[in-house]
C-alpha positions in Angstrom: 95.4 74.2 99.4 96.9 77.6 100.3 100.1 77.3 102.3 100.0 80.7 103.8 97.0 82.3 105.4 96.7 86.0 106.2 95.9 87.2 109.7 92.3 88.1 108.8 91.7 84.7 107.3 91.5 82.7 110.6 88.0 81.3 110.0 88.9 80.3 106.4 92.0 78.6 107.6 90.1 76.6 110.2 87.5 75.5 107.6 90.1 74.5 105.1 92.0 72.6 107.8 88.8 70.6 108.5 88.4 69.8 104.8 91.9 68.5 104.6 91.4 66.3 107.7 88.2 64.8 106.2 90.0 64.1 102.9 92.7 62.4 104.8 90.2 60.3 106.7 88.4 59.5 103.4 91.5 58.3 101.7 92.3 55.9 104.6 88.9 54.4 105.1 85.7 53.4 103.4 83.8 56.4 104.8 81.9 58.5 102.3 82.2 62.0 103.6 81.7 63.9 100.2 78.5 65.6 101.5 80.3 66.9 104.6 83.2 68.2 102.5 80.8 69.8 100.1 79.1 71.7 102.9 82.4 72.9 104.3 83.6 74.0 100.9 80.3 76.0 100.6 81.1 77.6 103.9 84.6 78.5 102.7 83.2 80.1 99.6 80.7 82.1 101.6 83.4 83.2 104.1 85.8 84.2 101.2 83.1 86.2 99.6 82.1 88.0 102.8 85.8 88.7 103.7 87.1 89.8 100.3 84.1 91.9 99.4 84.9 94.2 102.3 88.7 94.4 102.7 90.0 97.5 104.3 93.2 99.2 102.9 95.5 97.5 105.4 94.1 94.1 104.5 94.6 94.8 100.8 98.2 95.6 101.7 98.6 92.1 103.1 96.9 90.5 100.1 99.1 92.4 97.7 102.2 91.0 99.5 100.9 87.4 99.6 103.9 85.1 98.7 101.7 82.9 96.4 100.5 85.7 94.2 101.5 85.4 90.5 104.7 87.1 89.7 106.4 88.3 86.4 108.0 84.9 85.9 104.6 83.2 86.1 103.3 85.4 83.3 106.4 84.6 81.1 105.8 80.8 81.7 102.0 80.9 81.0 101.6 83.6 78.3 104.8 84.2 76.4 106.2 82.0 73.6 109.8 81.9 72.5 110.9 84.2 75.3 114.5 85.5 75.0 115.9 87.1 78.1 118.2 90.1 77.6 120.6 90.8 80.4 122.8 93.6 81.7 122.8 97.4 81.6 126.0 97.6 79.4 127.5 99.6 82.2 127.9 97.9 85.6 126.1 94.6 86.2 123.0 92.4 85.8 120.1 93.1 88.1 118.2 90.0 89.0 115.2 91.7 90.5 114.3 93.6 87.3 114.5 91.4 84.3 113.3 91.5 80.7 113.5 90.3 77.2 111.5 89.8 74.0 108.9 87.2 73.1 105.5 86.5 71.5 102.3 87.4 73.3 99.3 85.9 71.4 101.2 86.1 68.2 102.5 89.7 68.8 106.2 90.4 69.2 106.6 92.3 72.4 109.3 93.5 74.9 108.6 92.5 78.4 110.0 94.0 81.6 109.1 93.0 85.1 110.1 93.0 88.8 110.0 89.8 90.8 110.1 89.5 94.6 111.0 85.8 94.5 109.0 82.7 95.6 111.2 81.2 98.4 114.0 82.4 100.6 116.8 81.5 98.2 114.9 83.1 95.2 114.1 86.2 97.3 117.7 86.7 98.1 118.7 86.1 94.5 116.1 88.8 93.4 117.0 91.2 96.2 113.5 90.9 97.5 112.1 92.7 94.4 114.1 95.9 95.0 115.9 96.9 91.8 119.3 98.7 91.8 120.2 101.4 89.2 121.5 98.8 86.8 118.1 97.3 86.7 116.4 100.5 85.6 119.2 101.2 83.1 118.5 97.8 81.7 114.9 98.7 81.4 115.8 101.9 79.5 117.9 99.8 77.1 115.0 97.4 76.5 112.6 100.3 75.9 115.0 101.8 73.3 115.2 98.4 71.6 111.4 98.3 71.5 111.3 101.8 70.0 113.8 100.9 67.3 112.0 97.8 66.2 108.5 99.1 66.8 107.5 96.6 69.4 104.9 97.2 72.2 106.3 97.1 75.8 104.5 95.3 78.6 105.8 96.0 82.1 104.9 94.2 85.3 105.4 95.8 88.7 105.6 94.2 92.1 108.1 96.0 94.4 108.2 97.7 97.8 110.5 100.2 96.2 113.9 100.6 94.7 116.9 99.3 96.7 117.9 102.0 99.2 121.5 100.8 99.8 124.6 102.9 99.8 126.0 101.3 96.6 122.7 101.9 94.7 122.8 105.6 95.8 126.4 105.9 94.8 125.6 104.5 91.3 122.8 107.1 90.7 119.5 105.4 91.8 117.4 108.5 91.6 118.8 109.5 88.2 118.2 106.0 86.8 114.6 106.0 87.9 114.0 109.5 86.5 115.6 108.5 83.2 113.4 105.4 83.1 110.3 107.5 83.5 111.5 109.8 80.8 112.1 106.9 78.5 108.6 105.6 79.1 107.1 109.0 78.2 109.2 109.3 75.1 108.4 105.9 73.7 106.5 106.1 70.4 105.4 102.5 70.6 102.6 101.5 73.1 103.6 100.7 76.7 101.2 99.0 79.1 102.2 98.7 82.7 100.4 96.4 85.2 100.6 96.6 89.0 100.6 93.0 90.0 100.9 93.2 93.8 102.8 96.0 95.5 103.5 99.3 93.6 105.9 101.0 96.0 107.4 104.5 95.6 109.6 105.6 92.7 110.8 102.1 92.2 107.4 101.2 90.9 106.7 104.5 89.0 109.8 103.9 86.9 108.0 101.0 85.2 104.4 102.2 85.6 104.2 105.1 83.2 102.3 104.1 80.1 99.4 104.6 77.6 97.1 102.3 79.6 97.9 101.4 83.2 96.3 98.3 84.6 96.1 97.2 88.3 94.9 94.0 90.0 91.9 94.3 92.2 93.8 93.7 95.5 97.1 95.4 94.5 98.3 98.6 96.1 100.1 101.6 94.6 101.7 104.2 96.9 104.4 106.8 97.2 105.6 105.1 100.3 104.9 101.9 102.2 102.4 102.2 105.1 105.1 101.1 107.5 107.5 103.8 106.1 104.8 106.5 106.3 104.0 105.5 109.9 107.6 105.6 110.9 108.0 109.1 109.5 104.7 110.7 110.7 104.2 108.9 114.0 107.7 107.5 114.7 105.8 104.2 115.1 105.7 101.5 112.5 102.8 99.9 114.4 100.5 102.6 113.0 100.9 101.2 109.5 97.2 100.4 109.4 96.3 104.1 110.0 98.8 105.1 107.3 97.3 102.6 104.9 93.8 104.1 105.4 95.2 107.7 104.9 97.4 107.0 101.9 94.6 106.1 99.5 96.5 103.1 98.0 93.9 100.7 96.7 93.0 100.0 93.1 89.7 101.8 93.6 91.5 104.9 94.8 93.8 104.8 91.9 90.9 104.5 89.4 89.1 107.4 91.1 92.2 109.6 90.7 92.8 108.4 87.1 96.2 107.0 88.0 95.2 103.6 86.5 92.9 103.0 83.6 91.5 99.6 84.4 91.2 97.3 87.4 91.7 93.5 86.7 89.2 91.4 88.8 90.9 88.7 90.9 89.5 85.2 91.6 87.4 84.9 94.8 89.9 85.1 97.7 92.6 86.8 95.7 94.9 86.0 92.8 97.0 83.7 95.1 94.1 81.3 95.3 93.9 80.7 91.5 97.0 82.3 89.9 96.4 80.9 86.4 92.8 82.3 86.3 94.2 85.7 87.4 97.0 85.5 84.8 94.6 84.8 81.9 92.1 87.4 83.0 95.0 90.0 82.7 96.0 88.5 79.4 92.6 89.1 77.8 92.7 92.8 78.9 96.3 93.2 77.6 95.3 91.7 74.3 92.4 94.2 74.0 94.6 97.2 74.9 97.3 96.2 72.4 94.7 96.0 69.6 93.2 99.4 70.5 96.6 101.1 70.6 97.9 99.5 67.4 95.8 101.9 65.3 97.5 105.0 66.8 100.4 106.8 65.1 103.8 107.5 66.8 102.7 111.0 67.6 99.4 110.0 69.0 101.0 107.3 71.2 103.4 109.8 72.8 100.8 112.6 73.1 98.3 110.3 74.7 100.8 109.7 77.6 101.6 113.4 77.9 98.0 114.4 78.1 97.3 111.6 80.6 99.9 112.7 83.1 99.6 116.5 82.6 95.9 116.1 83.7 97.2 114.9 87.1 98.5 118.4 87.9 95.3 119.1 90.0 96.8 116.8 92.7 
């Protein structure tokens, strides 16, 4: 059962609460209440379908931030064999929010780079709530250069509200590190496939989201600024975040329409947090197909494909 319900899931939470109560009664008595549980589960499915087929942008923001959504570490555990983490930027320190390494994805040797927000309070603090510092982006550049040297594809996984805005990060060249990371992604002559897992916020996300084929989960968001940040700037009122979310055009459908992303990965009914493994393997199948299609391209074609892709966005 889902531990955390979103504000617009009140009816779903009540129904699932009733199901848990009936199961508890059934386990402590001779009552056969399977039929009643079945009816309630059908109502839950209908409610999920009705709710999730008509989410507004602000509701998608909430879903994208759900603490039980699959994160980069979940993909490593479920999809990658013989993973070897590679740490440090060879300059300042290790960044625990942005990690990476090498491993086998369905028999292919790949470089993996991802941002994790963390799963509980201790983990979130350890990972700086998914906000990388400059050393994280410089580590990503190092891993991309490694991939180029040994002709390995790069898979990146993005889930961040943005790069860390602290004084120390700015002093160590946050903007320059992000810009250099984007430059490295463009100059790669080996395929790079980014995926927006949950929240793709600001330049902190773009640093890892430039690639030959960009994927995005159905209920993920991708934006130049968070709705709360936008509302604070435009209206001096963070309570207007819902209005900002509507205006920013941040959903996967918006991104596909603007050709920012190439494919939308469908999520299980009720969001990826309801069936993380199903969501993970749905993405894996698409990644596998993309890698196969890109493997036939030459170095020049791989780089030129990215250049053409992003130069076409100049109309915005």
